[in-house]
N, C-alpha and C positions, 0 to 999 in steps of 0.2 A: 134885055140881056139874055143871051143864049146860055142855057145850062150845059155844063160839060158832060160829055158822055162818060159812062163808067170806066171805059178803058183808058181814057185820058187822065181821069182822076187817079186811077191805080198807078199809072206810069209816073205821075208827079210824086205820089207818095213813095214809090220805090226809089225814085231819084233823090228825094230828100233824105231818106234813110241811108242811102249809099253815100251821099255827100257827108252826112254826119259821121259815118263810120270812117270814111276816108280822112276826115278832119282829125278824128281821134288817132288814127294810125300815123298821120303826118306829125301830130303833136308829140306822139310817143317816140318816134324815130328822130324827130327834129325838136329837141327841147328848147324852144325859143326863149322861154323865161330864164333858163339857166344861162343861155348865151347872152341875153340882155344884162343879167346880173354880173356875169364875168366882164363884160365890156365896161360897165360902170365901175367895176372894182379894179380896173386897169390890168386885167388878166386877159392875155391874148389867146383865146380858144376859138377855133373856127367851127362853123356848122358841120363841115365834113368830119372833123375830129369827134364831135358829139355823136354823129350818126355812126361812125366807126365803133365808138364805145358801145352803142346799143347792139350793133351786130356782133361784137365780141362778148356780149353779155356782161359788160362792166357797167355798174350803175354810174351814170354821168354825174348825178347829184353828189355822190361821195367824192369823186375826183375833183369836180369843180369847186365844191365848198372847201375841201382840204387845200386845194391850190390857192384859193382866195385867202384863206387863213395864213398859209405860209408866206404868200407874197406880202400881205399886210405886216407880217412880223419881220420882213427883210430877208427871207430865205429864198434862195435861187433854186427852184425846182421846176421840172417840166411834167407835162401830162404823161409822157412815156415812162418816167420814173415811177409815178404813182400807179399807173396801170400795171406795170410789170410787177410791182410789189403786191398789188391786189390779186392779180392772177396767180401769184405764187402762194396765196393763202395768208397774206399778212393783214394786219390791222392798221389801215392808213391813218385814221384819226388819232389813234394812240401814238403812232410814230411822229406825227406832226406836233402833237402836244409835247412829246419828249424833246424834240428838236428845239421847239420854242423855249421850253424851260431851261434846257442846257445852254442855249444862246444867251438868255437873260442872266444865268448864273456864271457865265464865263467858263463853262465846261466844254472841253474840246470833244464834240460828238458830231461825226459826219453822218450824212444820210445813209451811206453804205453800212456804217457800223450800227446805226439804229435799226435798219432793216434786217441785218444779220442777227441782232439780238432778238428782234421780234419773231423772226422765223425760227429761231432756236427754242422758242417756247417760253421765253422770259418776258415779264412785263417791263418794257423799256422805260415807260413813263415812271413806274414805281422805282426803277433803278436810279433814274435821275433824281427823284425825290430823296432817295436814301443817300445819294451823293451830296445833296444839299443839306439834308437834315438827317444826321446819323441815326441808326436804328439800334435799339437795346434788345439783346437776346438774353433771356433768362435760361440758365442751364438747369436741368433737373438735379435732384439731390445726388451728390457724388460721395460715395463711402470709400474711405481709405484707412489704412492701418499704419500708425507710426512705428518706429523701431522698438518702442517699449511695449507694444502689443495692444495699445488703446486705439479703438476705432473712432474716427472723426468723420462727421457728415457735413459736407460743405455745399454751399449753393452760391454761384457766381452770376454776375451780370456782365455780359460782353457787349461793348459798344463798337459797332462796325459801321463802315462806310462802303458803299458799292464801288467796286473797281471796274470802271467802264471797259478798260482794255481786256479784262479777264472774264467778262460776262459770258462770252462765247467759249464754251469748253471748260469753264472754271467750276469748281465744286461749290455746293450750296451750303445752307445753314446747318444741315445735318453733319457735314464734315467738320465745320467749325466747332459745333457742340461736342463731337466725338474727340477732337484733338484737345480742346480745353479740358474735358473730363480726364483724358489721359495725362495731361500735364499736371492737373490737381492731384491725381493719384500718385504720380511720380514725386511731386514735391512733398506731399505729406509722408510718403513712404521713406524718403531720404532724411526726414527729421529724426533727431535722436530721441526726443520725447514729444508727447502730444502737448505738453505745457508750452514749449517753445513756439509751436504753431498757434496756440491760442493767444500767446502774448504778442506775436507779430504776424498776423494773417496776411500783411502786405508782402511778405516774403514769397508767398505762393504766387501772387500776381506778377512779381518781378521775374521769378523763375519761369513762369509760363510764357510771359511776353518775350523772354530771351530765346525761346525755342523757335520763333518764326512760324507760328501756327497758320498764318494766313497765306502761306506759299501755295500757289496753284489753285486758289479759291477765287470766287467772284467778289470777295469782300476784303477790306483792309481793316484789321483790328486796331482800334484806337486805344482802348483800355480794357482791362479785366479787373473787376472789383469784386471782392468777396463779400457778398451780401449777408450771409449767415453761416455760422459754423457751430455745430453741436457735438457733444461728446456722446459716442455710442457705447457699445458693450466692450468689455475687456476680452478681446479676442485671444490674447496671449494666455490669460488665465484659463479661458475656456478650452483652448487647445491642450494645455497642460493637464486639466481635469480629464479630458477625453483620453489623453495618452496614459494617464495613471489608471483610468478605468480599464483601458485595453490591456495594460500590463498586469493588472489584478486578475483579469479573466484568463490571461495566458498562464499566470502562476497557479491559479486554481485548477486549470486544466492539467497542468503538469503534476500538481500535487495529487489530483484524482488519479492520474495515470500511475504514479508511484504507489498510491494506496491499493489500487487494483492489482498491481504487480506483487505487492506484499501479501495481499490476501491470497492470490494464486499460489505464491511460494509457501504460505502457511498451510494451505490445503494439500500442497504437494508433499510437505514434510510430514503432515499427519498420515497421508497415505503410505509414505515410506515407513513411518513408525509402525503402522498396522502390519505392513509387510514384514518388517523385522520381527515383530512379536509372533507373527505366524511362523516364521522360520525358527524362532526360539522354541515355540511349542512343538514344532515338528522335530526339532533336535532333541527336546526333552522326551518326546515319545519314543525315540530310538534308544534311550538309556536302558529301560527295562529289557528291551530286546537284546541289547548288548550284554547285559548281566546274565540273562538266561543262556545266551550263546556261550558266555565264559564258563558258566556252571557246567554246561553240557560238554564243553571241550576240555574241562579240567584245568583251565587257566586261572580260575578263581575258586578258592575254597570257601567253606562256610565261615571259618574263623576270620578269614580276610574280609568277608562281607560284614560280619559283626564289628570288626575293628573299624571299618570305614564308617559304619553307622555311628559308632561311639565318637569318632572324630567329628562328624557332622553335629551330633548333639552337643559335644563340648564347644564347638565353634558357635553354635546358636546360643548356648548359655553365656558365653563370654560377650557376645554381641548384646544380649538382653541386659547384662550387668553394666556394659558400657553406655547403653542408650536406654535408660528406663522409660523415658517419655514415649519413645516410639513403641515400646512394648505395651504401655497402657493404651495408647491409641489403637494399636492392633487388636488388643483384647476388646476394647469398646466397639471397635468396628465389627469384630466377630460376633459380639453379642447382638448388635443391631441387625447384622445379617441373619442371625438365627431367629430373631423376632420376626 
């Protein structure tokens, strides 16, 4: 047996490696196993379609497996429908599961609606589940004040069902919670007393349901149940206390203003009194000058002066007789001044 030369053995090795590589490339672009699985599942998918999916960078396994599942469930879909939704960024397995669940539950959901809901960012399969099995949403604590000023804190449970027709463009759970909270505040605020609300909390549910809070949302409200209601603080009394405190501060400020004005007026009167005393003293100082001038001009004689002094002495004596107490006080005061 003749031995192969090195060049021939190298050629054979290269040819084998190239054959293996070509085989893998062929199996990648031509997924024969998926084609065989589709054929046995009664799904008509051609080899050319699978190769086109590879070229368009669409995973054939996702398309074929989803199409097999849909066909077995009795849904009439095509590879073009699934490819278009995948290339638009949709979740094909989730859409197929949602369509199957809706079909089994007799919910009218078309492929176009399902893909639109999926592309809108909502979980279409979860929406179908909520349509079949309603969801309970717990609201946070909602505080409201009745007409008598007592605060009530309520917590509600809202049972909702997904509205398939409003899932695209409809508001979500946050809007439902906000509207229910607003309805609870309005219902409690319109109550005459907090006792009536505590006696019949179902009135809140009835009033809130009558407002049509699910309009324009992706849900349909089935019921609103008040799970808990507690009595809070007496807001009315607190407001009255705050108002009384504010009025007291205003009154104190006004009283302080009047006191300051009275003190200023008192000081002004004291200053005027001192001014008047100064004028009196100044006038009294002019009396000796006037007497001297009268003596010099001959208008006043010596006897006239003595007569005037006698009259002053007589007047002073009469005043001392009429008011002995004042005289004793004056005398004691004079003694103390001398000491």
